[in-house]
Every structure is written in C-alpha cells, then in structure tokens.
OpenMM code with the backbone's topology and positions (N, CA, C; nanometers):
from openmm import Vec3, app, unit

residues = "MET SER TYR PRO ALA ILE ALA ARG SER ILE ALA VAL LEU LYS VAL ALA VAL LEU LEU SER ALA CYS SER LEU ILE GLY ILE GLN GLN ALA ALA ALA GLU VAL ILE GLN VAL VAL VAL GLY ILE SER ASN GLY ARG ILE TYR VAL LYS PRO GLU GLU ILE ASP ALA ARG ARG GLY ASP THR ILE GLU TRP VAL SER GLN ASN GLY ALA TYR LEU ILE THR LEU PRO GLY ALA ARG THR PRO PHE SER THR LEU GLY ALA TYR SER PHE GLU ARG VAL PRO GLY GLU HIS VAL VAL SER ALA PRO VAL LEU LEU GLN THR PRO LEU GLY ARG TYR LYS TYR ASN VAL ARG VAL ASP SER GLY ASN GLN PHE GLN VAL LEU ASP PRO TRP ILE ILE VAL ARG ASN".split()
positions = [
    Vec3(1.4302, 4.5462, 1.4802),
    Vec3(1.4066, 4.3982, 1.4631),
    Vec3(1.5340, 4.3611, 1.4945),
    Vec3(1.5774, 4.2491, 1.5597),
    Vec3(1.7450, 4.1904, 1.6141),
    Vec3(1.7436, 4.0514, 1.4825),
    Vec3(1.8101, 4.0233, 1.4665),
    Vec3(1.8847, 3.9347, 1.3550),
    Vec3(1.7903, 3.7735, 1.4170),
    Vec3(1.8298, 3.7495, 1.5303),
    Vec3(1.6996, 3.6358, 1.5975),
    Vec3(1.5921, 3.6484, 1.5497),
    Vec3(1.5340, 3.7449, 1.5515),
    Vec3(1.3852, 3.7379, 1.5468),
    Vec3(1.3302, 3.7863, 1.4050),
    Vec3(1.4618, 3.8230, 1.2632),
    Vec3(1.4154, 3.8056, 1.1372),
    Vec3(1.4376, 3.6574, 1.0966),
    Vec3(1.5356, 3.6254, 1.1444),
    Vec3(1.5275, 3.4421, 1.1428),
    Vec3(1.4355, 3.3926, 1.1755),
    Vec3(1.3655, 3.3581, 1.2925),
    Vec3(1.2448, 3.3337, 1.2834),
    Vec3(1.1421, 3.3442, 1.2440),
    Vec3(1.1243, 3.4605, 1.2100),
    Vec3(1.0555, 3.5568, 1.0898),
    Vec3(1.0152, 3.4541, 0.9808),
    Vec3(1.1632, 3.4581, 0.9160),
    Vec3(1.1713, 3.3672, 0.7556),
    Vec3(1.1681, 3.2489, 0.7930),
    Vec3(1.1706, 3.1804, 0.8944),
    Vec3(1.1410, 3.0539, 0.9207),
    Vec3(0.9999, 3.0288, 0.9440),
    Vec3(0.9619, 3.1090, 0.9818),
    Vec3(0.7649, 3.0760, 0.9688),
    Vec3(0.7611, 3.0942, 0.8445),
    Vec3(0.7914, 3.1868, 0.7617),
    Vec3(0.7228, 3.2464, 0.6544),
    Vec3(0.7898, 3.0915, 0.5467),
    Vec3(0.8623, 3.0281, 0.5520),
    Vec3(0.9251, 2.9437, 0.4835),
    Vec3(0.8241, 2.8045, 0.5178),
    Vec3(0.7860, 2.7921, 0.6367),
    Vec3(0.7079, 2.6792, 0.6947),
    Vec3(0.5506, 2.7326, 0.6202),
    Vec3(0.5082, 2.8555, 0.6290),
    Vec3(0.3859, 2.8601, 0.5913),
    Vec3(0.3957, 2.8509, 0.4215),
    Vec3(0.5097, 2.8869, 0.3416),
    Vec3(0.4628, 2.8707, 0.2206),
    Vec3(0.4609, 2.7227, 0.1618),
    Vec3(0.5565, 2.6711, 0.2436),
    Vec3(0.5350, 2.5275, 0.1727),
    Vec3(0.4449, 2.4162, 0.2701),
    Vec3(0.3667, 2.4784, 0.3423),
    Vec3(0.2532, 2.4174, 0.3922),
    Vec3(0.0996, 2.4429, 0.3030),
    Vec3(0.1373, 2.5914, 0.2411),
    Vec3(0.0506, 2.6443, 0.1284),
    Vec3(0.0483, 2.5479, 0.0221),
    Vec3(0.2006, 2.5473, -0.0551),
    Vec3(0.2188, 2.4330, -0.1420),
    Vec3(0.1729, 2.3147, -0.1702),
    Vec3(0.2059, 2.2738, -0.0500),
    Vec3(0.1466, 2.1235, -0.0316),
    Vec3(-0.0123, 2.1209, -0.0186),
    Vec3(-0.0638, 2.2378, 0.0207),
    Vec3(-0.2112, 2.2183, 0.0280),
    Vec3(-0.2650, 2.2008, -0.1479),
    Vec3(-0.1784, 2.3072, -0.2045),
    Vec3(-0.2316, 2.3216, -0.3657),
    Vec3(-0.1813, 2.2215, -0.4567),
    Vec3(-0.1063, 2.1362, -0.4306),
    Vec3(-0.0798, 2.0224, -0.4656),
    Vec3(-0.1291, 1.8555, -0.4438),
    Vec3(-0.1969, 1.8896, -0.3542),
    Vec3(-0.2926, 1.8102, -0.2830),
    Vec3(-0.2284, 1.6788, -0.1839),
    Vec3(-0.1090, 1.7025, -0.1146),
    Vec3(-0.0088, 1.6283, -0.0580),
    Vec3(-0.1260, 1.6097, 0.0946),
    Vec3(-0.1846, 1.4978, 0.0967),
    Vec3(-0.2212, 1.4800, 0.2176),
    Vec3(-0.1119, 1.5093, 0.3598),
    Vec3(-0.1684, 1.5320, 0.4664),
    Vec3(-0.0927, 1.5275, 0.5863),
    Vec3(-0.1533, 1.4333, 0.7207),
    Vec3(-0.2150, 1.3693, 0.6774),
    Vec3(-0.2868, 1.2332, 0.7542),
    Vec3(-0.1467, 1.1396, 0.7225),
    Vec3(-0.1735, 1.0955, 0.8707),
    Vec3(-0.0719, 0.9757, 0.9006),
    Vec3(-0.0790, 0.8364, 0.8119),
    Vec3(-0.0130, 0.7899, 0.7600),
    Vec3(0.0086, 0.6931, 0.6960),
    Vec3(-0.0135, 0.5717, 0.7934),
    Vec3(-0.1106, 0.4693, 0.6905),
    Vec3(-0.1462, 0.3264, 0.7913),
    Vec3(-0.0802, 0.2591, 0.7416),
    Vec3(-0.0773, 0.1106, 0.8263),
    Vec3(-0.0227, -0.0080, 0.7538),
    Vec3(-0.1704, -0.0997, 0.7479),
    Vec3(-0.2152, -0.1119, 0.6649),
    Vec3(-0.3589, -0.2451, 0.6584),
    Vec3(-0.2917, -0.3875, 0.6245),
    Vec3(-0.3561, -0.4309, 0.7196),
    Vec3(-0.4047, -0.5703, 0.7303),
    Vec3(-0.4453, -0.6607, 0.6253),
    Vec3(-0.4084, -0.7845, 0.5423),
    Vec3(-0.4934, -0.8364, 0.4689),
    Vec3(-0.4896, -0.9620, 0.5074),
    Vec3(-0.5566, -1.0300, 0.5382),
    Vec3(-0.5642, -1.1890, 0.5869),
    Vec3(-0.5641, -1.2702, 0.4772),
    Vec3(-0.5029, -1.3632, 0.4401),
    Vec3(-0.5229, -1.4607, 0.3155),
    Vec3(-0.5700, -1.5938, 0.3805),
    Vec3(-0.6555, -1.6920, 0.3428),
    Vec3(-0.6548, -1.8326, 0.3802),
    Vec3(-0.7209, -1.9190, 0.2777),
    Vec3(-0.7773, -2.0230, 0.3505),
    Vec3(-0.8536, -2.1320, 0.3128),
    Vec3(-0.9476, -2.1440, 0.3993),
    Vec3(-1.0930, -2.1526, 0.3619),
    Vec3(-1.1981, -2.2002, 0.4501),
    Vec3(-1.2900, -2.3032, 0.3738),
    Vec3(-1.3352, -2.4139, 0.4052),
    Vec3(-1.4591, -2.5147, 0.3340),
    Vec3(-1.3784, -2.5244, 0.2038),
    Vec3(-1.2332, -2.5343, 0.1760),
    Vec3(-1.1747, -2.5726, 0.0720),
    Vec3(-1.1867, -2.4457, -0.0450),
    Vec3(-1.1822, -2.3590, 0.0009),
    Vec3(-1.2043, -2.2154, -0.0958),
    Vec3(-1.1297, -2.1081, -0.0411),
    Vec3(-1.0508, -2.0601, -0.1090),
    Vec3(-0.9534, -1.9504, -0.0791),
    Vec3(-1.0286, -1.8232, -0.0603),
    Vec3(-0.9653, -1.7246, 0.0176),
    Vec3(-1.0596, -1.5944, 0.0875),
    Vec3(-0.9379, -1.5159, 0.0935),
    Vec3(-0.9958, -1.3783, 0.0668),
    Vec3(-0.9108, -1.2698, 0.0876),
    Vec3(-0.9626, -1.1611, 0.1574),
    Vec3(-0.9297, -1.1351, 0.3056),
    Vec3(-1.0063, -1.0501, 0.3466),
    Vec3(-0.9141, -0.9156, 0.4110),
    Vec3(-0.9280, -0.7498, 0.3844),
    Vec3(-1.0566, -0.7251, 0.2885),
    Vec3(-1.0355, -0.7756, 0.1237),
    Vec3(-1.1787, -0.8093, 0.0789),
    Vec3(-1.1490, -0.7954, -0.0499),
    Vec3(-1.0693, -0.7019, -0.1492),
    Vec3(-1.1369, -0.5837, -0.1446),
    Vec3(-1.0766, -0.4469, -0.1718),
    Vec3(-1.0138, -0.3921, -0.1069),
    Vec3(-0.8858, -0.3527, -0.1175),
    Vec3(-0.7996, -0.2683, -0.0447),
    Vec3(-0.8085, -0.1648, -0.0770),
    Vec3(-0.8811, -0.0546, 0.0672),
    Vec3(-0.8641, 0.0946, 0.0462),
    Vec3(-0.7439, 0.1426, 0.0848),
    Vec3(-0.6789, 0.1853, -0.0138),
    Vec3(-0.5409, 0.2349, 0.0575),
    Vec3(-0.5191, 0.3958, -0.0176),
    Vec3(-0.4223, 0.5017, 0.0820),
    Vec3(-0.3727, 0.6106, 0.0280),
    Vec3(-0.2347, 0.6288, 0.0297),
    Vec3(-0.2005, 0.7059, -0.0625),
    Vec3(-0.0511, 0.7130, -0.1032),
    Vec3(0.0405, 0.7413, 0.0566),
    Vec3(0.1508, 0.6571, 0.0365),
    Vec3(0.2257, 0.6220, 0.1659),
    Vec3(0.1504, 0.5568, 0.2660),
    Vec3(0.0355, 0.4741, 0.2367),
    Vec3(0.0454, 0.3280, 0.3069),
    Vec3(0.0823, 0.2358, 0.3023),
    Vec3(0.0942, 0.1302, 0.3760),
    Vec3(0.1781, -0.0024, 0.3316),
    Vec3(0.0535, -0.0801, 0.3773),
    Vec3(0.0882, -0.2074, 0.2965),
    Vec3(-0.0138, -0.3255, 0.2913),
    Vec3(0.1021, -0.4527, 0.3625),
    Vec3(-0.0015, -0.4908, 0.4598),
    Vec3(0.0853, -0.6524, 0.5148),
    Vec3(-0.0201, -0.7780, 0.4958),
    Vec3(0.0766, -0.8423, 0.4036),
    Vec3(-0.0391, -0.9571, 0.4040),
    Vec3(-0.0105, -1.1021, 0.4959),
    Vec3(-0.0940, -1.1437, 0.5349),
    Vec3(-0.0275, -1.3045, 0.5913),
    Vec3(-0.1287, -1.3542, 0.6090),
    Vec3(-0.0919, -1.4798, 0.5942),
    Vec3(-0.1659, -1.6326, 0.5148),
    Vec3(-0.2012, -1.7228, 0.6935),
    Vec3(-0.3358, -1.7369, 0.6967),
    Vec3(-0.3721, -1.8358, 0.8397),
    Vec3(-0.3072, -1.9947, 0.8078),
    Vec3(-0.3041, -2.0059, 0.6737),
    Vec3(-0.3052, -2.1239, 0.6518),
    Vec3(-0.2762, -2.1509, 0.4939),
    Vec3(-0.1327, -2.2389, 0.4257),
    Vec3(-0.1531, -2.2632, 0.3078),
    Vec3(-0.0333, -2.1564, 0.2650),
    Vec3(0.0694, -2.2122, 0.2173),
    Vec3(0.1657, -2.1170, 0.1662),
    Vec3(0.0857, -2.0257, 0.0244),
    Vec3(0.1570, -1.8673, 0.0546),
    Vec3(0.1012, -1.8522, -0.0627),
    Vec3(0.1519, -1.7290, -0.1255),
    Vec3(0.1236, -1.6701, -0.2592),
    Vec3(0.2022, -1.5632, -0.3488),
    Vec3(0.1480, -1.4714, -0.3781),
    Vec3(0.1721, -1.3529, -0.3565),
    Vec3(0.1025, -1.2447, -0.3836),
    Vec3(0.1718, -1.1765, -0.4950),
    Vec3(0.1014, -1.1078, -0.6333),
    Vec3(0.1508, -1.1017, -0.7405),
    Vec3(0.0935, -0.9777, -0.8085),
    Vec3(0.1911, -0.8853, -0.8306),
    Vec3(0.0890, -0.7580, -0.9014),
    Vec3(0.1781, -0.7541, -1.0555),
    Vec3(0.0773, -0.7980, -1.1177),
    Vec3(0.1279, -0.8338, -1.2906),
    Vec3(0.1533, -0.6618, -1.3517),
    Vec3(0.2179, -0.6779, -1.4365),
    Vec3(0.2121, -0.5889, -1.5467),
    Vec3(0.2788, -0.4510, -1.4542),
    Vec3(0.2780, -0.3681, -1.5888),
    Vec3(0.3923, -0.2357, -1.5784),
    Vec3(0.3316, -0.1436, -1.4025),
    Vec3(0.2059, -0.1633, -1.4140),
    Vec3(0.1573, -0.0702, -1.3273),
    Vec3(0.0875, -0.1085, -1.1844),
    Vec3(0.1785, -0.0684, -1.0982),
    Vec3(0.1553, -0.0926, -0.9342),
    Vec3(0.1920, 0.0173, -0.8674),
    Vec3(0.1082, 0.0150, -0.7291),
    Vec3(0.1068, 0.1283, -0.6779),
    Vec3(0.2186, 0.1665, -0.5815),
    Vec3(0.3324, 0.0133, -0.5850),
    Vec3(0.4439, 0.0577, -0.5055),
    Vec3(0.5829, 0.0894, -0.5607),
    Vec3(0.5689, 0.0589, -0.7066),
    Vec3(0.7109, 0.0496, -0.7899),
    Vec3(0.6688, 0.1113, -0.9050),
    Vec3(0.7676, 0.1787, -0.9533),
    Vec3(0.7658, 0.2149, -1.0776),
    Vec3(0.8448, 0.1303, -1.2036),
    Vec3(0.8976, 0.0185, -1.1154),
    Vec3(0.9771, -0.0462, -1.2120),
    Vec3(0.8917, -0.1928, -1.2575),
    Vec3(0.7597, -0.1963, -1.2702),
    Vec3(0.6608, -0.3185, -1.2826),
    Vec3(0.6288, -0.4049, -1.2140),
    Vec3(0.6350, -0.4960, -1.2432),
    Vec3(0.5565, -0.6288, -1.2034),
    Vec3(0.6461, -0.6323, -1.0529),
    Vec3(0.5654, -0.7167, -0.9488),
    Vec3(0.6252, -0.7083, -0.8030),
    Vec3(0.5323, -0.8340, -0.7438),
    Vec3(0.6256, -0.9296, -0.6885),
    Vec3(0.5723, -1.0327, -0.6207),
    Vec3(0.6479, -1.0632, -0.4943),
    Vec3(0.5271, -1.1522, -0.4052),
    Vec3(0.6143, -1.1928, -0.2868),
    Vec3(0.5825, -1.3620, -0.2670),
    Vec3(0.6672, -1.4461, -0.2099),
    Vec3(0.5982, -1.5462, -0.1552),
    Vec3(0.6494, -1.6190, 0.0000),
    Vec3(0.5370, -1.6460, 0.0484),
    Vec3(0.5846, -1.6894, 0.1851),
    Vec3(0.4849, -1.8184, 0.2435),
    Vec3(0.5515, -1.8786, 0.3404),
    Vec3(0.4821, -2.0125, 0.3728),
    Vec3(0.3851, -1.9205, 0.4880),
    Vec3(0.2970, -2.0331, 0.5366),
    Vec3(0.1685, -2.0130, 0.6374),
    Vec3(0.2357, -1.8934, 0.7639),
    Vec3(0.1600, -1.8196, 0.7897),
    Vec3(0.1630, -1.7403, 0.9388),
    Vec3(0.2886, -1.6542, 0.9019),
    Vec3(0.3683, -1.6627, 0.7896),
    Vec3(0.4815, -1.5735, 0.7307),
    Vec3(0.3910, -1.4224, 0.7097),
    Vec3(0.4109, -1.3256, 0.7622),
    Vec3(0.3850, -1.1431, 0.6715),
    Vec3(0.4857, -1.1140, 0.5757),
    Vec3(0.4214, -1.0779, 0.5178),
    Vec3(0.4529, -1.0134, 0.3964),
    Vec3(0.4299, -0.8326, 0.3979),
    Vec3(0.5014, -0.7550, 0.4098),
    Vec3(0.4768, -0.6137, 0.3985),
    Vec3(0.4964, -0.5321, 0.2578),
    Vec3(0.4201, -0.4806, 0.1915),
    Vec3(0.4738, -0.3910, 0.1158),
    Vec3(0.5329, -0.2894, 0.0874),
    Vec3(0.6100, -0.2302, 0.0005),
    Vec3(0.6445, -0.1144, 0.0339),
    Vec3(0.5610, 0.0039, 0.0118),
    Vec3(0.5718, 0.1274, 0.0744),
    Vec3(0.4425, 0.2039, 0.0891),
    Vec3(0.4094, 0.2166, -0.0597),
    Vec3(0.2695, 0.2904, -0.0595),
    Vec3(0.2270, 0.3286, -0.1565),
    Vec3(0.2498, 0.4438, -0.2459),
    Vec3(0.3603, 0.4751, -0.3156),
    Vec3(0.4350, 0.5862, -0.3630),
    Vec3(0.3110, 0.7069, -0.3719),
    Vec3(0.3768, 0.8197, -0.3244),
    Vec3(0.3331, 0.9609, -0.3167),
    Vec3(0.3093, 0.9710, -0.4398),
    Vec3(0.3394, 0.9383, -0.5718),
    Vec3(0.3041, 1.0043, -0.7160),
    Vec3(0.2354, 0.8800, -0.7294),
    Vec3(0.1712, 0.8041, -0.7230),
    Vec3(0.0820, 0.7042, -0.7748),
    Vec3(-0.0742, 0.7337, -0.7828),
    Vec3(-0.0811, 0.7375, -0.9328),
    Vec3(-0.1918, 0.7758, -0.9833),
    Vec3(-0.3261, 0.6682, -0.8823),
    Vec3(-0.4189, 0.8048, -0.8691),
    Vec3(-0.5427, 0.7106, -0.7942),
    Vec3(-0.6037, 0.6632, -0.8744),
    Vec3(-0.6706, 0.5392, -0.8121),
    Vec3(-0.7386, 0.4715, -0.9026),
    Vec3(-0.6896, 0.3199, -0.8489),
    Vec3(-0.7765, 0.2036, -0.9865),
    Vec3(-0.7840, 0.0410, -0.8782),
    Vec3(-0.6479, -0.0008, -0.9886),
    Vec3(-0.6064, -0.0890, -0.8949),
    Vec3(-0.4829, -0.1738, -0.9119),
    Vec3(-0.4870, -0.3098, -0.8972),
    Vec3(-0.4867, -0.4063, -0.9727),
    Vec3(-0.5280, -0.5299, -0.9866),
    Vec3(-0.4265, -0.6089, -0.9054),
    Vec3(-0.4247, -0.7394, -0.8165),
    Vec3(-0.3249, -0.8428, -0.7977),
    Vec3(-0.3703, -0.9513, -0.7844),
    Vec3(-0.2718, -1.0656, -0.7659),
    Vec3(-0.3503, -1.1991, -0.7663),
    Vec3(-0.3291, -1.2747, -0.6415),
    Vec3(-0.3569, -1.3538, -0.5940),
    Vec3(-0.3089, -1.4263, -0.4683),
    Vec3(-0.3448, -1.5629, -0.5199),
    Vec3(-0.2604, -1.6384, -0.4743),
    Vec3(-0.2174, -1.7770, -0.5131),
    Vec3(-0.1908, -1.8384, -0.3696),
    Vec3(-0.2540, -1.9391, -0.3465),
    Vec3(-0.2669, -2.0500, -0.2094),
    Vec3(-0.2697, -2.1664, -0.2501),
    Vec3(-0.1930, -2.1864, -0.1740),
    Vec3(-0.0918, -2.3846, -0.1720),
    Vec3(-0.2231, -2.4833, -0.1031),
    Vec3(-0.3182, -2.5251, -0.1301),
    Vec3(-0.4374, -2.5792, -0.0528),
    Vec3(-0.4118, -2.7153, -0.0832),
    Vec3(-0.3004, -2.7368, -0.0371),
    Vec3(-0.2613, -2.9038, -0.0639),
    Vec3(-0.2021, -2.9653, -0.1858),
    Vec3(-0.2628, -3.0589, -0.2636),
    Vec3(-0.2785, -3.0709, -0.3703),
    Vec3(-0.3031, -3.0072, -0.5046),
    Vec3(-0.3396, -2.8667, -0.4594),
    Vec3(-0.3896, -2.7715, -0.6062),
    Vec3(-0.3177, -2.6198, -0.5385),
    Vec3(-0.3350, -2.5404, -0.6462),
    Vec3(-0.3291, -2.4285, -0.6169),
    Vec3(-0.4329, -2.3462, -0.6577),
    Vec3(-0.5091, -2.2362, -0.5727),
    Vec3(-0.6155, -2.1818, -0.6047),
    Vec3(-0.5655, -2.0271, -0.6226),
    Vec3(-0.6668, -1.9662, -0.6953),
    Vec3(-0.6260, -1.8227, -0.7271),
    Vec3(-0.7060, -1.6983, -0.7093),
    Vec3(-0.6580, -1.5993, -0.6781),
    Vec3(-0.7876, -1.4913, -0.6527),
    Vec3(-0.7477, -1.3673, -0.7065),
    Vec3(-0.8153, -1.2755, -0.7663),
    Vec3(-0.7848, -1.1506, -0.8546),
    Vec3(-0.8584, -1.0097, -0.8095),
    Vec3(-0.7878, -1.0001, -0.6360),
    Vec3(-0.8852, -0.8638, -0.5879),
    Vec3(-0.8130, -0.7377, -0.6607),
    Vec3(-0.8577, -0.6109, -0.5752),
    Vec3(-0.8298, -0.5345, -0.6160),
    Vec3(-0.7218, -0.4041, -0.5016),
    Vec3(-0.6236, -0.3207, -0.5424),
    Vec3(-0.6198, -0.2280, -0.4220),
    Vec3(-0.6969, -0.1027, -0.4826),
    Vec3(-0.7206, -0.0287, -0.3716),
    Vec3(-0.7880, 0.0799, -0.4644),
    Vec3(-0.6846, 0.1839, -0.3743),
    Vec3(-0.6323, 0.2999, -0.4879),
    Vec3(-0.5480, 0.4237, -0.4104),
    Vec3(-0.6694, 0.5239, -0.4210),
    Vec3(-0.6780, 0.5660, -0.3064),
    Vec3(-0.7968, 0.7065, -0.3067),
    Vec3(-0.7264, 0.8167, -0.2057),
    Vec3(-0.7803, 0.9073, -0.2652),
    Vec3(-0.7405, 1.0550, -0.1615),
    Vec3(-0.7263, 1.0465, 0.0036),
] * unit.nanometer
topology = app.Topology()
chain = topology.addChain("A")
for resn in residues:
    res = topology.addResidue(resn, chain)
    for name in ("N", "CA", "C"):
        topology.addAtom(name, app.Element.getBySymbol(name[0]), res)
C-alpha cells in the first residue's frame, strides 16, 4: 500500500472514531437554529410569543419588540448562555437582540427569564421559560 493510501485510510479512521465518540457522548449533529421571540403590548397587556422557548444546545435566541422599550433578564447563576451568571439586554422598540448560542455543555432543563416592557407610564413584567432539550 502506498503512503498516500495509508494516510487516507488513517484520516478516514480518525473521522469514524470522532463521529463514534460524538454519538456516544450525545453531541447532536443537527444544525443550530435562530429562534425568534416577539415581545409586545396588546390591549394594555404584555405578551411574549412563543411563551416557552424550546431550544437545543447551539441554538441562538433573537428577541424583538413590536412596541415599547424592553429588557430581557436571565437572573441568577443558571443561564443557558453563560457560565458567568446573570445575563441581560435592553433595547428600544423594533431593535433586535440576539443571545449568545446556548452552550454545548448547558444542562438540559428549564431556565426562567424575565421580560420587562415599557408601556408608557408603567412597566409590565412577565417571567416565561427557556427549555433546553435534546
């Protein structure tokens, strides 16, 4: 067997071993998605659509407000985007905010986040969930 043929065989073997290892530890090969969440006020009440965000490791979440300045906060030490703890963004109406990708080592589970929207003279707050699934 020639040297180039041996090198190709070794490269193929390395890829096979890597794919097998990824399969064993549960790394998903599905493409990451950008999940859009719309924040707004209708009939004087704040809303978030979807109310629960289903995300996978590697996905990114994009929030946009249709009306009213808004603040997204992930309180506490447990967020799917950071090992550093609390995470927040503040934007004006129409401005998009994009999260960091959900970390690949993020534990599966539910993560509370808060949405605060300025509805003129007052702020309204909701506390929906991000659910990280396989």
